[in-house]
DSSP file (Angstrom, degrees, kcal/mol; ACC not computed):
  #  RESIDUE AA STRUCTURE BP1 BP2  ACC     N-H-->O    O-->H-N    N-H-->O    O-->H-N    TCO  KAPPA ALPHA  PHI   PSI    X-CA   Y-CA   Z-CA
    1    1 A M              0   0    0      0, 0.0     2,-0.8     0, 0.0    70,-0.1   0.000 360.0 360.0 360.0 131.0 -146.4 -161.6 -128.5
    2    2 A D        -     0   0    0      1,-0.1    54,-0.0     2,-0.1    53,-0.0  -0.743 360.0-173.0 -81.2 110.8 -142.8 -162.1 -127.4
    3    3 A A    >   +     0   0    0     -2,-0.8     3,-2.4     2,-0.1    -1,-0.1   0.359  33.7 135.3 -88.3   4.0 -141.8 -158.9 -125.7
    4    4 A A  T 3  S+     0   0    0      1,-0.3     3,-0.1    16,-0.0    -2,-0.1  -0.298  78.0   8.2 -58.8 139.0 -138.2 -159.8 -125.2
    5    5 A D  T 3  S+     0   0    0      1,-0.2    -1,-0.3    15,-0.1     2,-0.3   0.525  91.5 139.4  67.0   7.1 -136.0 -156.9 -126.1
    6    6 A V    <   -     0   0    0     -3,-2.4     2,-0.3    14,-0.1    -1,-0.2  -0.636  39.0-152.6 -72.3 139.0 -139.0 -154.5 -126.5
    7    7 A T  E     -A   19   0A   0     12,-2.5    12,-2.3    -2,-0.3     2,-0.4  -0.903   4.6-150.5-118.2 153.0 -138.2 -151.1 -125.1
    8    8 A L  E     -A   18   0A   0     -2,-0.3     2,-0.4    10,-0.2    10,-0.2  -0.951  10.8-177.1-122.8 132.5 -140.5 -148.5 -123.6
    9    9 A Q  E     -A   17   0A   0      8,-2.1     8,-2.5    -2,-0.4     2,-0.4  -0.990  21.4-138.2-127.2 124.8 -140.1 -144.8 -123.6
   10   10 A V  E     -A   16   0A   0     -2,-0.4     6,-0.2     6,-0.2    39,-0.1  -0.690  27.2-168.7 -82.4 129.5 -142.6 -142.4 -121.9
   11   11 A L  E  >  -A   15   0A   0      4,-3.1     4,-0.7    -2,-0.4     3,-0.4  -0.668  27.0 -89.0-112.0 166.7 -143.1 -139.3 -124.0
   12   12 A P  T  4 S+     0   0    0      0, 0.0     3,-0.5     0, 0.0    -1,-0.1  -0.243 103.6  37.9 -65.8 163.2 -144.9 -136.0 -123.3
   13   13 A A  T  4 S-     0   0    0      1,-0.2    18,-0.3    16,-0.1    17,-0.1   0.844 133.1 -61.1  66.2  35.8 -148.7 -135.6 -123.9
   14   14 A Y  T  4 S+     0   0    0     -3,-0.4    16,-2.7     1,-0.2     2,-0.4   0.843  97.7 139.8  62.9  36.1 -149.7 -139.1 -122.7
   15   15 A Q  E  <  -AB  11  29A   0     -4,-0.7    -4,-3.1    -3,-0.5     2,-0.4  -0.890  36.9-159.9-114.9 147.9 -147.7 -141.0 -125.3
   16   16 A L  E     -AB  10  28A   0     12,-2.0    12,-3.1    -2,-0.4     2,-0.6  -0.971   7.9-150.3-119.9 137.7 -145.6 -144.1 -125.1
   17   17 A K  E     -AB   9  27A   0     -8,-2.5    -8,-2.1    -2,-0.4     2,-0.5  -0.947  12.0-168.5-111.1 117.9 -142.9 -145.1 -127.6
   18   18 A L  E     -AB   8  26A   0      8,-3.1     8,-2.6    -2,-0.6     2,-0.5  -0.908   1.3-165.3-105.8 130.0 -142.4 -148.9 -128.1
   19   19 A T  E     -AB   7  25A   0    -12,-2.3   -12,-2.5    -2,-0.5     6,-0.2  -0.978  10.4-150.9-119.5 129.6 -139.3 -150.1 -130.0
   20   20 A F    >   -     0   0    0      4,-3.1     3,-2.9    -2,-0.5   -14,-0.1  -0.583  28.6-105.4 -98.3 156.8 -139.2 -153.6 -131.2
   21   21 A P  T 3  S+     0   0    0      0, 0.0    -1,-0.1     0, 0.0   -16,-0.1   0.798 120.0  57.9 -51.2 -32.7 -136.2 -156.0 -131.8
   22   22 A N  T 3  S-     0   0    0      2,-0.1     3,-0.1     1,-0.1    -3,-0.0   0.480 121.3-107.5 -79.3   0.9 -136.6 -155.6 -135.5
   23   23 A G  S <  S+     0   0    0     -3,-2.9     2,-0.1     1,-0.3    -1,-0.1   0.325  75.3 135.2  92.0  -7.0 -136.2 -151.8 -135.2
   24   24 A S        -     0   0    0     -5,-0.1    -4,-3.1     1,-0.0    -1,-0.3  -0.427  38.9-154.6 -77.2 153.9 -139.8 -150.9 -135.8
   25   25 A E  E     -B   19   0A   0     -6,-0.2     2,-0.4    -2,-0.1    -6,-0.2  -0.949  12.6-166.2-129.8 147.2 -141.3 -148.4 -133.6
   26   26 A A  E     -B   18   0A   0     -8,-2.6    -8,-3.1    -2,-0.3     2,-0.6  -0.998   8.9-155.1-134.3 130.8 -144.9 -147.5 -132.4
   27   27 A V  E     -B   17   0A   0     -2,-0.4     2,-0.7   -10,-0.2   -10,-0.2  -0.946  13.4-157.5-105.0 123.2 -146.0 -144.4 -130.6
   28   28 A V  E     -B   16   0A   0    -12,-3.1   -12,-2.0    -2,-0.6     2,-0.8  -0.885   2.3-156.3-104.0 109.6 -149.1 -145.1 -128.7
   29   29 A D  E     +B   15   0A   0     -2,-0.7     3,-0.4   -14,-0.2   -14,-0.2  -0.803  15.1 177.1 -92.2 108.0 -151.1 -141.9 -128.0
   30   30 A L    >>  +     0   0    0    -16,-2.7     3,-1.5    -2,-0.8     4,-0.9   0.278  48.9 107.0 -95.0   7.2 -153.3 -142.4 -124.9
   31   31 A K  G >4 S+     0   0    0    -18,-0.3     3,-0.6     1,-0.3     4,-0.2   0.886  81.5  48.2 -53.8 -41.1 -154.8 -138.9 -124.7
   32   32 A H  G 34 S+     0   0    0     -3,-0.4    -1,-0.3     1,-0.2     3,-0.1   0.557 111.0  51.1 -82.4  -2.9 -158.1 -140.1 -125.9
   33   33 A R  G X4 S+     0   0    0     -3,-1.5     3,-1.4     1,-0.1     6,-0.5   0.546  82.9  84.6-103.5  -6.2 -158.2 -142.9 -123.5
   34   34 A I  T << S+     0   0    0     -4,-0.9     9,-0.3    -3,-0.6    -1,-0.1   0.624  87.2  58.8 -74.1 -11.9 -157.5 -141.1 -120.2
   35   35 A N  T 3  S+     0   0    0     -4,-0.2    -1,-0.3    -3,-0.1     2,-0.2   0.516  86.7  97.9 -89.2  -8.4 -161.2 -140.2 -119.9
   36   36 A A  S <> S-     0   0    0     -3,-1.4     4,-1.2     1,-0.1     3,-0.2  -0.538  85.1-120.1 -80.6 148.1 -162.2 -143.8 -119.9
   37   37 A I  T >4 S+     0   0    0      1,-0.2     3,-0.7     2,-0.2     4,-0.3   0.919 111.8  53.4 -53.3 -49.9 -162.9 -145.5 -116.5
   38   38 A R  T 34 S+     0   0    0      1,-0.2     3,-0.2     2,-0.1    -1,-0.2   0.881 122.8  25.8 -55.9 -44.9 -160.1 -148.1 -117.2
   39   39 A F  T >4 S+     0   0    0     -6,-0.5     3,-2.3    -3,-0.2     4,-0.3   0.318  85.0 113.0-104.0   6.0 -157.4 -145.5 -117.9
   40   40 A G  G X< S+     0   0    0     -4,-1.2     3,-1.8    -3,-0.7     4,-0.2   0.814  70.8  62.1 -53.2 -35.5 -158.6 -142.5 -116.0
   41   41 A R  G >  S+     0   0    0     -4,-0.3     3,-1.5     1,-0.3    -1,-0.3   0.721  88.9  72.5 -62.5 -19.9 -155.8 -142.6 -113.5
   42   42 A L  G <  S+     0   0    0     -3,-2.3     6,-0.3     1,-0.3    -1,-0.3   0.666  76.0  80.3 -68.7 -15.5 -153.3 -142.0 -116.3
   43   43 A A  G <  S+     0   0    0     -3,-1.8    -1,-0.3    -4,-0.3    -2,-0.2   0.719  73.2  84.5 -64.1 -16.8 -154.6 -138.5 -116.5
   44   44 A E  S X> S-     0   0    0     -3,-1.5     4,-2.7    -4,-0.2     3,-0.5  -0.774  77.0-148.8 -83.8 113.1 -152.3 -137.7 -113.5
   45   45 A P  H 3> S+     0   0    0      0, 0.0     4,-1.9     0, 0.0    -1,-0.2   0.857  94.5  57.0 -54.4 -38.3 -148.8 -137.0 -115.2
   46   46 A G  H 34 S+     0   0    0      2,-0.2     4,-0.2     1,-0.2    -4,-0.1   0.898 110.4  43.6 -62.0 -40.6 -146.9 -138.3 -112.2
   47   47 A F  H X4 S+     0   0    0     -3,-0.5     3,-1.8    -6,-0.2    14,-0.2   0.914 110.2  55.4 -72.2 -43.9 -148.7 -141.7 -112.5
   48   48 A F  H >< S+     0   0    0     -4,-2.7     3,-1.3    -6,-0.3    -2,-0.2   0.850 101.3  59.4 -55.6 -35.1 -148.4 -141.9 -116.2
   49   49 A S  T 3< S+     0   0    0     -4,-1.9    -1,-0.3     1,-0.3    -2,-0.2   0.597  87.2  74.5 -70.7 -10.9 -144.6 -141.4 -115.9
   50   50 A T  T <   +     0   0    0     -3,-1.8    -1,-0.3    -4,-0.2    -2,-0.2   0.511  68.4 134.0 -78.0  -3.3 -144.3 -144.5 -113.8
   51   51 A A    <   +     0   0    0     -3,-1.3     2,-0.3    -4,-0.2     9,-0.2  -0.160  23.7 156.4 -57.3 131.0 -144.9 -146.7 -117.0
   52   52 A R  E     -C   59   0B   0      7,-2.2     7,-3.5   -43,-0.1     2,-0.4  -0.940  39.9-104.2-146.3 166.1 -142.5 -149.7 -117.3
   53   53 A L  E     +C   58   0B   0     -2,-0.3     2,-0.4     5,-0.2     5,-0.2  -0.761  27.2 178.7 -97.0 140.0 -142.5 -153.0 -119.1
   54   54 A E  E >   -C   57   0B   0      3,-2.7     3,-1.7    -2,-0.4     2,-0.4  -0.873  67.7 -54.9-137.0 106.4 -143.0 -156.3 -117.4
   55   55 A G  T 3  S-     0   0    0     -2,-0.4    -1,-0.0     1,-0.3   -53,-0.0  -0.464 121.1 -17.2  63.2-121.3 -143.0 -159.0 -119.8
   56   56 A S  T 3  S+     0   0    0     -2,-0.4    15,-2.7    -3,-0.1     2,-0.4   0.105 123.3  84.2-103.9  20.8 -145.6 -158.3 -122.5
   57   57 A E  E <  S-CD  54  70B   0     -3,-1.7    -3,-2.7    13,-0.3     2,-0.5  -0.953  70.8-134.9-125.7 145.2 -147.4 -155.7 -120.4
   58   58 A V  E     -CD  53  69B   0     11,-3.2    11,-2.2    -2,-0.4     2,-0.4  -0.843  31.1-162.5 -88.7 131.1 -147.0 -152.0 -119.7
   59   59 A V  E     -CD  52  68B   0     -7,-3.5    -7,-2.2    -2,-0.5     2,-0.5  -0.966  14.3-167.0-122.4 130.7 -147.4 -151.5 -115.9
   60   60 A W  E     + D   0  67B   0      7,-2.7     7,-3.0    -2,-0.4     2,-0.3  -0.971  21.5 165.1-108.6 131.3 -148.1 -148.1 -114.2
   61   61 A D  E     + D   0  66B   0     -2,-0.5     5,-0.2     5,-0.2    -2,-0.1  -0.914  24.6 174.7-154.5 118.8 -147.6 -148.4 -110.4
   62   62 A D        -     0   0    0      3,-1.8     4,-0.1    -2,-0.3    -1,-0.1   0.247  63.9 -99.1-105.5   7.7 -147.2 -145.6 -107.9
   63   63 A G  S    S+     0   0    0      2,-0.5     3,-0.1     1,-0.1    -2,-0.0   0.137 120.7  53.7  92.5 -24.3 -147.1 -147.9 -104.8
   64   64 A T  S    S+     0   0    0      1,-0.4     2,-0.4     0, 0.0    -1,-0.1   0.743 114.7  25.5-107.1 -41.3 -150.9 -147.2 -104.2
   65   65 A Y        -     0   0    0      2,-0.0    -3,-1.8   -24,-0.0    -2,-0.5  -0.947  63.2-163.8-129.7 143.8 -152.5 -148.1 -107.5
   66   66 A C  E     -D   61   0B   0     -2,-0.4     2,-0.4    -5,-0.2    -5,-0.2  -0.994   5.6-176.8-130.7 131.1 -151.4 -150.5 -110.3
   67   67 A L  E     -D   60   0B   0     -7,-3.0    -7,-2.7    -2,-0.4     2,-0.4  -0.993   5.6-168.0-129.3 134.0 -152.7 -150.6 -113.8
   68   68 A R  E     +D   59   0B   0     -2,-0.4     2,-0.3    -9,-0.2    -9,-0.2  -0.951   8.8 175.8-123.0 140.2 -151.6 -153.1 -116.5
   69   69 A A  E     -D   58   0B   0    -11,-2.2   -11,-3.2    -2,-0.4    -2,-0.0  -0.980  30.7-120.3-143.5 132.7 -152.2 -153.1 -120.2
   70   70 A S  E  >  -D   57   0B   0     -2,-0.3     4,-1.9   -13,-0.3   -13,-0.3  -0.332  22.9-120.7 -68.7 149.9 -150.9 -155.7 -122.7
   71   71 A I  H  > S+     0   0    0    -15,-2.7     4,-2.5     1,-0.2     5,-0.2   0.885 116.4  54.7 -55.0 -38.5 -148.7 -154.4 -125.5
   72   72 A N  H  > S+     0   0    0    -16,-0.4     4,-2.2     1,-0.2    -1,-0.2   0.914 105.1  51.8 -64.8 -40.4 -151.2 -155.9 -127.9
   73   73 A E  H  > S+     0   0    0      1,-0.2     4,-1.6     2,-0.2    -1,-0.2   0.897 110.8  48.4 -59.5 -40.8 -154.1 -154.0 -126.2
   74   74 A L  H  X S+     0   0    0     -4,-1.9     4,-0.9     2,-0.2    -2,-0.2   0.877 111.8  48.0 -69.6 -38.9 -152.1 -150.7 -126.6
   75   75 A L  H  X S+     0   0    0     -4,-2.5     4,-0.9     1,-0.2     3,-0.5   0.876 109.7  53.5 -67.6 -35.6 -151.3 -151.4 -130.2
   76   76 A D  H >X S+     0   0    0     -4,-2.2     4,-0.9     1,-0.2     3,-0.6   0.857 103.1  57.4 -64.3 -37.6 -154.9 -152.2 -130.9
   77   77 A S  H 3X>S+     0   0    0     -4,-1.6     4,-1.0     1,-0.2     5,-0.5   0.762  97.9  62.1 -67.9 -23.9 -156.0 -148.9 -129.3
   78   78 A M  H 3<5S+     0   0    0     -4,-0.9     3,-0.3    -3,-0.5    -1,-0.2   0.886 102.4  50.9 -65.8 -36.5 -153.7 -147.2 -132.0
   79   79 A Q  H <<5S+     0   0    0     -4,-0.9    -1,-0.2    -3,-0.6    -2,-0.2   0.711  99.4  64.4 -72.1 -22.9 -156.0 -148.7 -134.7
   80   80 A L  H  <5S-     0   0    0     -4,-0.9    -1,-0.2    -3,-0.1    -2,-0.2   0.847  90.2-154.7 -69.9 -34.7 -159.1 -147.4 -133.0
   81   81 A G  T  <5       0   0    0     -4,-1.0    -3,-0.1    -3,-0.3    -2,-0.1   0.810 360.0 360.0  70.1  31.6 -157.9 -143.9 -133.6
   82   82 A G      <       0   0    0     -5,-0.5    -1,-0.2     0, 0.0    -4,-0.1   0.422 360.0 360.0 111.1 360.0 -159.7 -142.1 -130.8
């Protein structure tokens, strides 16, 4: 995926809004994933709010811990539906 010009907005309740160059938007709800080992640190609201885009990845980084997930992985998680 070419992530050029994709924008990211952190929303309440463990959600991310991705806006793509063609104007389409996707809201990724991670509430159901914060209990998984891979995403467990996201349960801390302060850490979740550090989300930013780096290329085709969403990166959470508080200076102590860093978590990366590709945009494609996050979009795939939407289809799993919980």
